[in-house]
C-alpha positions as CSV (number, residue, x, y, z in Angstrom):
1,X,116.0,71.2,119.4
2,X,117.6,73.0,116.5
3,X,118.5,76.9,117.2
4,X,118.5,79.4,114.7
5,X,119.5,83.2,114.2
6,X,116.3,84.4,113.5
7,X,112.5,82.8,114.3
8,X,111.6,85.0,111.8
9,X,114.2,86.3,108.2
10,X,112.7,88.6,105.6
11,X,114.0,88.9,102.0
12,X,112.6,92.4,101.4
13,X,112.3,95.6,102.6
14,X,109.0,96.9,100.6
15,X,106.0,97.6,102.4
16,X,104.5,94.2,102.7
17,X,108.0,92.6,104.8
18,X,109.1,95.9,106.6
19,X,105.3,95.4,108.2
20,X,105.6,92.0,108.8
21,X,108.8,91.9,110.1
22,X,108.2,94.7,112.9
23,X,104.7,93.2,113.6
24,X,106.4,89.9,114.3
25,X,109.3,91.8,116.5
26,X,106.8,92.8,118.2
27,X,105.5,89.2,119.4
28,X,108.9,88.7,120.9
29,X,110.5,87.2,117.7
30,X,113.9,87.6,116.6
31,X,113.8,88.8,113.2
32,X,115.9,90.0,110.3
33,X,115.4,91.5,107.0
34,X,117.5,91.7,104.2
35,X,116.8,94.7,101.6
36,X,119.2,94.8,98.0
37,X,117.9,98.3,97.3
38,X,116.0,100.9,99.0
39,X,114.3,100.7,101.9
40,X,110.8,100.9,101.4
41,X,110.4,98.7,98.4
42,X,108.5,99.7,95.0
43,X,106.0,102.2,96.3
44,X,107.4,104.4,98.9
45,X,110.7,104.9,96.1
46,X,109.8,104.1,93.0
47,X,105.9,103.8,93.1
48,X,102.3,105.0,94.6
49,X,104.4,107.6,96.8
50,X,106.3,109.9,94.1
51,X,103.8,108.9,91.4
52,X,101.1,110.3,93.9
53,X,104.1,113.8,94.1
54,X,104.1,113.8,90.7
55,X,100.0,114.1,90.1
56,X,99.6,116.6,92.5
57,X,102.7,119.0,90.4
58,X,100.9,118.0,86.9
59,X,97.3,119.0,88.1
60,X,98.5,122.6,89.1
61,X,98.0,123.9,85.2
62,X,94.7,123.0,85.0
63,X,93.8,125.0,88.1
64,X,95.3,128.3,86.7
65,X,93.0,128.9,84.1
66,X,90.5,127.7,86.2
67,X,91.7,130.1,89.0
68,X,91.0,132.9,86.5
69,X,87.8,132.2,85.9
70,X,86.9,132.3,89.3
71,X,88.1,136.0,89.2
72,X,91.8,135.4,90.2
73,X,94.2,137.3,88.1
74,X,97.2,134.7,87.5
75,X,99.6,133.7,84.4
76,X,100.4,130.5,83.2
77,X,103.7,130.3,84.2
78,X,106.3,127.4,83.2
79,X,106.9,123.8,85.4
80,X,110.6,123.5,86.5
81,X,111.5,119.9,86.6
82,X,114.8,120.2,88.4
83,X,113.6,122.1,91.6
84,X,110.7,119.9,91.7
85,X,112.6,116.3,91.2
86,X,115.2,117.8,94.0
87,X,112.6,118.4,96.7
88,X,111.7,114.9,95.1
89,X,114.3,113.1,95.9
90,X,114.9,114.6,99.3
91,X,111.4,113.7,100.2
92,X,112.2,110.1,99.3
93,X,114.9,109.7,101.6
94,X,113.2,110.8,104.4
95,X,111.0,108.0,104.0
96,X,113.3,105.9,103.8
97,X,114.8,106.8,107.2
98,X,111.3,106.7,109.0
99,X,111.2,103.2,107.6
100,X,114.6,102.3,108.8
101,X,114.5,104.0,112.1
102,X,110.7,102.1,112.4
103,X,112.3,98.8,111.9
104,X,115.4,99.4,114.0
105,X,112.8,100.9,116.9
106,X,111.3,97.3,116.4
107,X,114.4,96.1,117.3
108,X,114.9,94.2,113.7
109,X,118.0,93.6,112.4
110,X,118.7,94.9,109.0
111,X,121.0,93.7,106.2
112,X,121.6,96.0,103.6
113,X,122.6,93.5,100.7
114,X,120.9,90.5,98.9
115,X,119.6,87.7,100.2
116,X,119.1,84.1,98.3
117,X,118.0,80.9,99.4
118,X,120.2,77.9,100.5
119,X,117.8,75.5,102.1
120,X,114.5,75.8,103.4
121,X,116.0,77.5,106.8
122,X,119.1,78.9,105.4
123,X,119.5,82.3,103.9
124,X,123.0,83.7,101.9
125,X,123.9,86.9,102.6
126,X,126.4,88.7,101.5
127,X,129.6,87.8,103.8
128,X,128.0,85.1,105.6
129,X,124.6,82.9,106.0
130,X,122.4,82.5,108.7
131,X,119.7,80.7,109.8
132,X,115.1,81.5,110.6
133,X,113.1,78.8,111.6
134,X,110.9,81.1,109.5
135,X,111.4,82.6,105.7
136,X,109.3,85.3,103.9
137,X,110.1,86.2,101.0
138,X,108.5,89.9,100.0
139,X,111.0,90.7,97.2
140,X,108.1,92.7,94.9
141,X,108.2,93.0,91.3
142,X,110.2,94.7,88.7
143,X,108.4,96.7,85.2
144,X,109.9,94.5,82.1
145,X,110.5,95.5,78.1
146,X,108.7,93.8,75.7
147,X,111.0,91.6,73.5
148,X,111.8,94.0,70.8
149,X,115.1,94.8,68.7
150,X,116.4,98.0,70.7
151,X,113.9,97.5,73.6
152,X,116.7,99.2,75.4
153,X,116.3,102.7,73.7
154,X,113.2,103.0,76.4
155,X,112.2,103.8,79.7
156,X,110.1,101.9,81.9
157,X,108.0,103.0,84.8
158,X,111.2,103.0,87.8
159,X,113.1,105.4,85.1
160,X,110.4,108.1,85.3
161,X,111.8,109.2,88.6
162,X,115.4,109.3,87.8
163,X,115.4,112.1,85.0
164,X,117.5,114.8,84.5
165,X,115.3,116.7,82.5
166,X,111.8,116.1,80.9
167,X,111.4,115.1,77.3
168,X,109.8,117.0,74.9
169,X,107.8,114.5,73.6
170,X,107.2,110.8,74.6
171,X,105.7,108.0,73.2
172,X,103.7,105.4,75.9
173,X,103.6,101.9,75.3
174,X,100.4,100.1,76.6
175,X,97.1,100.8,78.1
176,X,97.2,99.8,81.8
177,X,96.7,102.1,84.9
178,X,100.5,102.9,84.7
179,X,101.1,104.1,81.2
180,X,97.4,106.3,81.7
181,X,98.8,107.8,84.9
182,X,102.1,108.5,83.6
183,X,100.4,109.5,80.5
184,X,98.3,112.2,82.5
185,X,101.0,113.4,84.8
186,X,103.6,114.4,81.5
187,X,101.1,115.5,79.7
188,X,99.8,117.8,82.7
189,X,104.0,118.6,83.1
190,X,104.3,120.1,79.6
191,X,105.1,117.4,77.5
192,X,103.7,116.6,73.7
193,X,102.2,112.7,75.0
194,X,101.1,110.3,72.3
195,X,99.8,106.9,73.6
196,X,99.6,103.5,72.1
197,X,97.9,100.2,72.8
198,X,97.4,97.6,71.0
199,X,93.6,97.1,72.4
200,X,90.3,98.6,71.4
201,X,90.3,100.3,74.5
202,X,92.1,101.0,77.5
203,X,92.1,100.2,81.0
204,X,90.8,96.5,80.4
205,X,89.6,94.6,83.7
206,X,87.9,98.1,84.3
207,X,84.4,99.0,83.9
208,X,83.7,99.7,80.3
209,X,81.6,103.1,81.0
210,X,84.4,104.3,83.4
211,X,87.3,103.2,81.4
212,X,85.4,105.0,78.5
213,X,85.1,108.6,80.1
214,X,88.1,108.5,80.9
215,X,90.4,107.5,77.2
216,X,87.6,110.4,75.8
217,X,88.8,113.4,78.6
218,X,92.9,112.4,77.9
219,X,92.2,112.6,74.5
220,X,90.3,115.6,75.3
221,X,93.7,116.9,77.3
222,X,95.5,116.4,74.3
223,X,97.3,112.8,74.8
224,X,97.5,111.5,71.0
225,X,95.8,108.4,72.1
226,X,95.9,105.5,69.6
227,X,93.9,103.1,70.3
228,X,94.2,99.3,68.4
229,X,98.1,100.4,67.7
230,X,101.7,98.8,68.7
231,X,104.8,99.6,68.3
232,X,107.1,97.6,65.4
233,X,109.9,99.1,64.9
234,X,112.9,100.9,66.9
235,X,115.8,102.6,66.3
236,X,118.6,105.3,67.6
237,X,117.8,108.9,65.6
238,X,120.0,110.1,63.7
239,X,121.9,113.0,64.4
240,X,120.1,115.2,61.9
241,X,115.9,113.5,63.1
242,X,117.3,114.7,66.6
243,X,118.5,117.8,65.3
244,X,114.8,118.6,63.0
245,X,113.0,117.6,66.6
246,X,115.0,120.8,68.3
247,X,116.3,118.3,71.1
248,X,119.2,117.3,73.0
249,X,119.8,113.6,73.9
250,X,119.2,114.1,77.7
251,X,121.0,111.7,79.8
252,X,118.9,109.8,82.7
253,X,120.6,109.6,86.5
254,X,119.5,107.2,89.1
255,X,118.7,107.7,92.7
256,X,120.3,104.8,94.1
257,X,122.5,105.1,96.8
258,X,126.4,103.4,96.0
259,X,125.0,103.2,92.7
260,X,126.6,105.5,89.8
261,X,124.8,108.0,86.8
262,X,123.6,105.5,84.6
263,X,123.0,107.6,81.3
264,X,120.2,106.5,78.7
265,X,120.0,106.4,75.1
266,X,118.7,109.6,73.6
267,X,115.7,109.9,71.2
268,X,114.3,106.6,69.3
269,X,113.4,106.2,66.0
270,X,109.7,104.6,65.9
271,X,107.7,102.7,63.4
272,X,104.0,101.6,64.8
273,X,101.3,99.1,63.0
274,X,99.4,102.0,61.5
275,X,102.1,102.5,59.5
276,X,103.3,106.1,61.2
277,X,106.9,106.8,61.4
278,X,108.0,109.2,63.8
279,X,111.1,110.4,66.3
280,X,110.6,110.4,69.8
281,X,112.8,112.5,72.7
282,X,111.6,109.2,74.9
283,X,109.9,105.9,75.1
284,X,108.5,104.5,78.2
285,X,107.2,100.7,78.0
286,X,104.4,100.5,80.3
287,X,104.0,96.6,79.4
288,X,103.9,94.9,82.1
289,X,105.7,93.4,85.2
290,X,107.1,90.2,86.5
291,X,107.6,89.2,90.3
292,X,111.3,89.4,91.6
293,X,112.3,85.5,91.9
294,X,115.2,85.4,89.7
295,X,118.5,83.7,91.4
296,X,116.8,83.7,94.7
297,X,117.5,79.9,94.3
298,X,113.5,79.0,94.6
299,X,113.5,76.0,92.3
300,X,116.4,74.3,94.1
301,X,114.4,74.0,97.0
302,X,111.6,73.1,96.1
303,X,109.6,76.2,96.1
304,X,106.7,76.5,93.1
305,X,106.6,79.3,90.9
306,X,104.0,80.4,88.0
307,X,104.2,80.9,84.6
308,X,106.0,84.4,85.4
309,X,107.6,83.3,87.5
310,X,105.5,84.6,90.6
311,X,105.9,82.1,93.6
312,X,102.7,79.9,94.1
313,X,100.8,79.7,97.8
314,X,98.1,78.8,99.6
315,X,95.5,81.4,101.2
316,X,97.6,81.4,104.2
317,X,100.6,82.5,101.9
318,X,102.3,79.3,102.5
319,X,104.5,78.6,99.8
320,X,104.8,74.7,99.0
321,X,108.1,74.8,101.4
322,X,106.1,74.9,104.8
323,X,108.6,77.4,106.5
324,X,108.8,79.5,103.5
325,X,106.2,81.7,103.3
326,X,105.8,84.9,100.2
327,X,103.3,88.0,100.1
328,X,102.8,90.6,98.1
329,X,103.8,91.4,94.5
330,X,106.1,88.8,94.6
331,X,102.7,86.0,94.5
332,X,101.2,88.3,91.5
333,X,97.7,87.6,93.6
334,X,96.4,91.8,94.0
335,X,99.6,93.8,93.2
336,X,98.2,96.5,95.8
337,X,100.5,98.2,98.8
338,X,97.4,97.9,101.1
339,X,97.0,94.3,100.2
340,X,100.5,93.4,100.6
341,X,100.3,94.7,104.6
342,X,97.4,93.4,104.7
343,X,99.3,90.1,103.8
344,X,102.4,90.7,106.6
345,X,99.9,91.2,109.0
346,X,97.7,87.7,108.0
347,X,100.9,85.5,107.7
348,X,102.3,87.1,111.9
349,X,98.6,86.2,112.8
350,X,99.2,82.8,111.3
351,X,103.1,82.0,112.1
352,X,103.5,83.8,115.4
353,X,99.7,84.5,117.3
354,X,98.2,81.0,116.5
355,X,95.8,82.3,114.5
356,X,95.4,81.0,111.3
357,X,94.4,83.6,109.3
358,X,93.7,83.5,105.7
359,X,93.9,86.6,103.3
360,X,90.8,88.6,102.6
361,X,91.2,89.1,98.3
362,X,87.7,90.2,98.2
363,X,86.0,93.7,97.2
364,X,89.2,96.0,97.8
365,X,88.9,99.3,96.7
366,X,91.2,100.3,94.2
367,X,91.9,104.4,92.5
368,X,93.9,104.5,89.1
369,X,95.0,108.6,89.3
370,X,94.7,109.6,86.1
371,X,93.1,112.6,85.3
372,X,90.4,112.7,86.6
373,X,90.4,109.7,88.9
374,X,88.9,106.3,89.0
375,X,87.8,105.0,91.9
376,X,86.0,101.2,91.4
377,X,85.5,98.8,94.4
378,X,83.9,95.4,93.3
379,X,82.6,94.1,89.9
380,X,82.3,96.0,87.0
381,X,79.1,95.4,84.8
382,X,79.8,93.1,82.8
383,X,81.3,90.9,85.1
384,X,78.3,91.0,86.9
385,X,76.0,90.1,84.3
386,X,77.8,87.3,83.6
387,X,77.3,86.3,87.4
388,X,73.3,87.3,87.6
389,X,70.8,89.6,86.5
390,X,71.5,92.8,88.1
391,X,70.4,96.7,88.1
392,X,72.7,99.5,86.5
393,X,72.4,102.7,88.6
394,X,74.3,105.6,86.3
395,X,74.8,109.1,86.0
396,X,77.7,111.4,84.1
397,X,77.6,115.2,84.9
398,X,79.6,118.2,84.3
399,X,80.8,119.0,88.2
400,X,79.8,122.3,89.4
401,X,83.9,123.7,90.2
402,X,84.7,122.9,86.0
403,X,81.5,124.0,84.6
404,X,81.5,127.5,86.2
405,X,84.9,127.6,85.2
406,X,83.1,126.9,80.9
407,X,84.9,123.8,80.8
408,X,83.5,120.9,79.5
409,X,84.7,118.2,81.8
410,X,82.7,115.1,83.1
411,X,82.1,112.8,86.0
412,X,80.7,109.4,85.8
413,X,78.9,107.6,89.4
414,X,77.9,104.2,88.8
415,X,76.1,101.5,90.9
416,X,76.1,97.9,90.1
417,X,73.1,96.8,92.0
418,X,71.9,92.7,92.3
419,X,68.3,92.1,91.4
420,X,68.1,89.6,93.7
421,X,69.9,90.6,96.9
422,X,69.4,94.3,96.0
423,X,73.2,94.2,97.4
424,X,75.2,97.0,95.8
425,X,77.7,94.4,93.6
426,X,80.2,97.5,92.1
427,X,80.7,101.2,92.8
428,X,82.4,103.0,90.0
429,X,83.5,106.4,90.1
430,X,85.4,108.9,87.6
431,X,86.1,112.1,88.9
432,X,88.5,114.4,90.7
433,X,89.3,112.9,94.2
434,X,87.7,109.6,93.6
435,X,90.4,107.7,95.0
436,X,89.5,109.8,98.0
437,X,85.4,108.9,97.7
438,X,86.3,105.1,97.1
439,X,87.8,104.6,100.0
440,X,84.9,105.7,102.0
441,X,82.0,103.8,99.3
442,X,84.0,101.0,99.8
443,X,83.6,100.4,103.6
444,X,79.8,100.6,102.2
445,X,79.9,97.7,100.0
446,X,82.2,95.6,102.3
447,X,79.7,95.4,104.6
448,X,76.9,94.3,102.0
449,X,75.0,97.8,101.7
450,X,72.1,97.1,99.6
451,X,70.9,100.0,96.9
452,X,68.3,100.3,99.7
453,X,71.0,101.6,102.3
454,X,72.5,104.1,99.9
455,X,68.9,105.2,99.7
456,X,68.3,106.1,102.9
457,X,71.6,108.2,103.8
458,X,71.2,111.4,103.7
459,X,73.2,113.3,100.8
460,X,75.5,116.3,101.1
461,X,75.0,119.3,99.2
462,X,76.5,120.3,97.1
463,X,79.1,117.6,95.9
464,X,79.6,115.7,93.3
465,X,79.3,112.6,95.7
466,X,75.7,113.1,96.5
467,X,74.2,111.6,93.4
468,X,75.6,108.3,94.9
469,X,72.8,108.3,97.4
470,X,70.2,110.2,94.7
471,X,70.1,107.8,91.4
472,X,66.4,106.6,92.0
473,X,65.8,104.5,89.0
474,X,68.0,102.1,87.1
475,X,68.9,103.6,83.7
476,X,68.8,99.4,82.6
477,X,69.0,95.8,83.7
478,X,71.4,93.3,82.2
């Protein structure tokens, strides 16, 4: 009988990998885990957590004039990046240590180094090779730059959290949720934001009415949004061009332990497809992400990968090599942190608890942290009407809080309902705190609630979300 160093070896210390390692260790398995960067992965170190803290920071600018409208005597003040950034990094350090303590307390052996595959049961670390009965790949993904001359001048989303100073102006390339979230964040922090997106509308794949309302809100907030527009040429700005802008070339520093400060280029001259030429203090590429599989040794041992490098797995997260599994963004299924955690839990149920558990990727609630936020679960109107006849219940209105302050903000509440079964197939909310609302609405939709179930629920008044249970007549059928 073959003896292995570990029952399970996990490559990747993000949310999915850490959860799988801890839960597997709780079954009595001997577990090892390797992470080449910082424990916590994309979500904790360079994704959801720091992004949401920046969302909070950026939202206070609008609160000040609102507070004055409610009788508070407040001055505008100014945002200071340096103290916020220092506290942000302290919080990320704290969270990383939490992850380390959780692993250590679970009995998982940690290896702070890169790990690659030698064969179906062997992992190569920095100074040795170890064997494992099962190997779980949870290496996540990374943002990519487009194939463009001088693309190295631009930042990607990881770099946002490492800025030594806020830029005076930024050009954001892209129209997905990452591009739109950072456009709103930086605009809220006082940066002059321009956004180019080659498509006809931002947030492709989300409900059309919802994304249209968000685009209007972004423009009204001061974001210079250009649709049907892309970058065609880019070069370093000349000293004269930078001087004309009144902007020195600030440097970026990384907050990655063991790495030296990494300076980034300063202002860039950009030409767009609409013929505009302009110098920006910074350019941010938010044009896609790719799985972290390069150099892992996958092809050599028979693990199949897709067109963008993602690991191909079955419904149990198993690869073409029976002893090797993969979860999270590296599989490019549903790239959300809670999904990676669920996949890790299902993997442990399947492999270590003898309870084969396929991963459920249906009806996953999600939120886009623009300003206002978008919360969504289930089918969009466009997806649903291609599937079956539907009734659309929808309302848009000015919320009480901002209407009293004289603002023109609008929110959207929308239900997509099957004509035949009356099931709510989709729920879409554009409003402040929409992420909080959709978590609760998602429970009802996941349970298969009908429109009549919503109608039977008494409204909580006065709230924005009460509109979800008071819409009596459809606005249209599709």
